[in-house]
C-alpha positions in Angstrom: 221.1 183.5 158.1 218.4 180.4 159.4 219.0 178.9 156.2 223.0 179.1 155.4 223.8 177.5 159.0 223.3 174.0 157.8 224.8 174.4 154.4 227.9 176.2 156.0 227.9 173.3 158.3 227.6 170.6 155.5 231.0 172.2 153.3 233.4 172.6 157.0 232.4 169.2 157.9 233.0 168.4 153.8 236.2 170.3 153.5 237.4 168.4 157.4 237.0 165.2 155.9 238.9 166.5 152.9 242.2 167.7 154.6 241.9 164.2 156.5 241.7 161.9 153.3 244.6 164.4 151.2 246.7 163.5 154.8 245.8 160.0 154.3 246.3 159.5 151.4 249.8 161.2 150.7 250.9 160.5 154.3 253.3 157.2 152.3 254.0 159.1 149.6 255.8 161.8 151.8 257.3 159.4 153.4 259.0 157.7 150.5 260.3 161.6 150.0 261.6 162.4 153.9 263.7 158.6 154.0 265.2 159.4 150.3 266.3 163.4 151.8 267.7 161.2 154.7 265.2 162.1 157.0 264.7 160.3 159.8 263.6 162.5 163.0 260.2 163.8 161.9 257.1 164.2 163.9 253.9 163.4 163.0 253.0 167.1 162.8 255.9 167.5 160.4 254.1 165.1 158.4 250.7 166.0 158.6 252.0 169.4 157.3 254.0 167.7 154.8 251.9 165.4 153.0 249.3 169.0 153.0 251.4 171.2 151.2 253.0 168.4 148.6 253.8 169.4 144.9 252.2 167.2 143.4 250.5 165.2 146.4 248.2 161.8 145.0 245.1 164.0 146.3 245.5 167.9 146.4 244.3 169.7 149.9 241.7 172.2 149.8 244.1 175.2 149.8 246.0 174.0 148.3 243.3 174.0 145.1 241.6 177.5 146.2 245.9 178.8 145.7 245.2 177.4 142.1 242.5 178.6 141.5 243.2 181.8 142.8 246.4 181.8 140.4 244.5 180.9 137.6 241.4 182.5 137.6 242.2 186.2 138.9 246.3 186.2 138.7 246.1 185.1 135.3 245.7 187.4 132.2 241.9 185.7 130.7 244.0 185.8 127.5 247.1 183.8 128.6 245.9 179.9 127.4 246.7 179.1 131.3 244.6 180.9 132.5 241.1 178.5 133.6 238.8 182.6 132.0 240.0 181.6 129.0 239.2 178.0 128.9 236.3 178.7 130.3 234.9 180.9 128.1 235.5 177.9 125.1 233.8 175.5 127.3 230.7 177.6 127.9 230.7 178.4 124.0 230.4 175.1 123.3 227.9 174.1 125.9 225.4 177.0 125.1 225.2 176.2 121.5 224.8 171.8 122.6 222.5 173.2 124.9 220.4 175.5 122.5 220.7 173.0 119.8 219.9 169.8 121.8 216.5 171.8 123.6 215.3 172.8 120.7 215.0 169.2 119.7 213.8 168.1 122.8 210.8 170.4 122.7 210.7 169.6 119.0 210.1 165.8 119.7 208.4 166.7 123.2 205.6 168.6 121.5 205.5 165.3 118.0 204.8 163.1 121.1 202.7 164.3 122.8 200.6 165.6 119.4 200.8 162.0 118.3 200.3 159.5 120.8 201.0 156.6 118.2 204.5 158.3 118.7 205.4 157.6 122.0 205.8 154.0 121.4 207.7 154.2 118.2 210.0 156.9 119.5 210.7 156.6 123.1 212.3 153.7 122.9 215.2 154.6 120.8 215.3 158.2 122.6 215.6 156.3 126.2 218.6 153.6 123.6 220.4 156.6 122.9 221.5 157.6 126.4 222.5 154.0 127.4 225.8 154.4 125.0 228.9 155.6 127.5 229.5 159.2 126.6 233.3 158.9 126.8 233.2 156.2 123.2 230.0 157.7 121.8 232.3 160.8 122.0 235.3 160.1 119.6 233.0 158.5 116.6 231.2 161.8 116.6 234.2 163.8 116.5 236.5 161.4 114.1 232.5 161.4 111.8 232.4 164.6 111.9 236.0 165.8 110.6 235.4 163.4 108.0 233.2 166.3 106.5 235.8 168.4 107.4 233.7 169.9 110.7 235.5 170.8 113.2 236.3 173.0 115.8 233.4 173.6 118.1 230.9 172.0 115.9 231.5 169.1 117.5 231.6 169.9 120.6 228.4 171.3 120.5 226.7 168.6 118.9 228.5 165.6 121.4 227.1 168.5 124.3 223.2 168.6 122.9 223.1 164.9 122.2 223.4 165.0 126.1 221.0 167.7 126.8 217.9 167.2 124.4 217.6 163.4 127.0 216.4 165.8 129.5 214.3 168.0 128.1 212.4 165.3 125.8 211.5 163.3 128.8 210.5 166.8 131.2 208.5 168.9 128.7 206.8 164.8 127.2 205.2 165.5 131.0 205.1 169.5 131.0 202.8 168.9 127.7 200.6 166.4 129.8 200.7 168.2 132.8 197.1 169.9 132.2 194.4 168.4 134.5 191.7 166.3 132.2 188.8 168.9 133.4 190.7 171.5 131.7 191.3 169.2 128.6 187.6 168.8 128.7 186.3 172.1 128.7 188.6 173.4 125.8 186.6 171.2 124.3 184.0 172.5 125.4 185.0 175.7 123.6 185.5 173.8 120.2 189.3 175.1 120.6 191.5 172.8 117.9 194.5 171.3 118.7 196.8 174.1 118.2 194.4 176.1 120.7 195.0 173.6 122.8 198.7 173.5 123.1 199.3 177.3 123.1 196.6 177.8 125.6 196.7 175.2 127.9 199.6 172.4 127.4 202.5 175.3 126.8 201.7 177.4 129.9 201.2 174.7 132.6 204.7 173.4 131.6 206.5 175.7 132.3 208.0 174.5 135.7 208.9 171.4 134.0 210.1 174.0 131.4 212.8 175.3 133.4 213.2 172.1 135.3 214.3 169.8 132.1 216.3 172.7 131.6 218.5 172.8 134.4 219.5 169.6 133.8 219.4 169.6 130.1 222.8 172.8 131.0 224.7 170.6 133.0 224.0 167.5 130.8 225.5 169.8 127.8 228.5 170.7 130.0 229.2 167.5 131.0 228.9 166.7 127.6 231.4 169.5 126.2 233.7 169.2 129.0 234.2 165.6 127.2 234.5 166.5 123.8 237.1 168.4 124.9 238.8 165.6 126.2 238.8 163.7 124.1 240.5 166.3 121.0 242.0 169.2 123.0 244.1 171.4 121.1 241.4 173.3 120.7 241.6 173.9 124.6 238.8 173.8 126.9 238.2 172.7 130.8 238.4 169.4 129.0 241.6 169.9 128.1 243.4 171.6 131.2 242.1 168.5 132.7 243.5 166.3 130.0 247.1 168.4 130.2 247.4 168.3 134.5 246.7 164.0 134.1 249.6 163.7 131.5 252.3 165.0 133.2 251.1 164.3 136.9 249.4 168.3 138.5 246.6 166.6 140.1 246.3 170.3 141.7 246.0 171.7 138.1 243.5 168.5 137.8 241.1 169.9 140.5 241.0 172.9 139.8 240.1 172.2 136.6 237.4 170.6 138.1 236.5 173.3 140.9 236.6 175.5 137.8 233.8 173.2 135.4 231.2 172.8 138.4 230.9 176.6 139.0 230.4 176.9 135.5 228.0 174.6 135.8 226.6 176.4 138.6 226.0 179.1 137.6 223.9 178.1 134.0 222.2 176.4 136.3 221.4 179.3 138.6 220.5 181.3 136.1 218.4 178.9 134.7 216.6 179.6 138.4 216.1 182.5 138.5 214.2 182.8 135.6 212.1 180.0 136.4 211.3 181.8 139.3 210.6 185.6 137.6 208.5 183.7 134.9 207.1 181.8 137.4 206.1 184.6 139.1 204.2 186.9 136.7 202.8 183.2 135.3 200.8 183.4 138.7 202.2 180.1 140.0 204.0 181.1 142.7 202.9 183.6 145.0 
């Protein structure tokens, strides 16, 4: 309860600020609607109430987003293309495939970099430079290039998700593999352990906390990549496609509902990895 109180306080404060911002941002638009309807005798309470319940507001109020989420998640059949569950499953599939590929690539690169020191100076600058290209510009290029080889559907979007997720995994695992104390490495040499034995018996177990921390960042990055890819190629569906459709038709409430659905999906992935990490660390005696 004590830990929940500060969180609840911050959430309530954010909701209050959100309501104030929605009322202020929508007020001018609502005044125009009152003027077009020939209504000039409205009060401040009428203006605020109407501003928080507009059909197409500049900034939807929290209760509008909650109602849209209820309608598109619970009240709509999950097989319907209007359902956020339907589109969320598509985004999740792309995210998981891209995350798996990106994680495998990141761990493989980390193993090579730690095993062969000269690779760090030759590869790490390029790995870092790869993340300086804006993904919103790179995503259409990847989709177009893969389409030239008749690679369509989930694959291009998974590739973009993998592109964003491999970097934090690589950096985190390099740090993790190098986390053992020098005295521990000297002890392994005293035992005449080979590099492979040192890696398996010492470096890999020591990297466990870094592994799960980098997995959390990689999963969130993979979801961002999947959503950006869906905005680029929206005909296959996904939460990114719902964002794009909402922007086309000026449905700001739909946009915010899709954003919250994507945030919830990301939080679920990160939470699942966090639970797996705590279980693994307890079994390996990293935590009491």
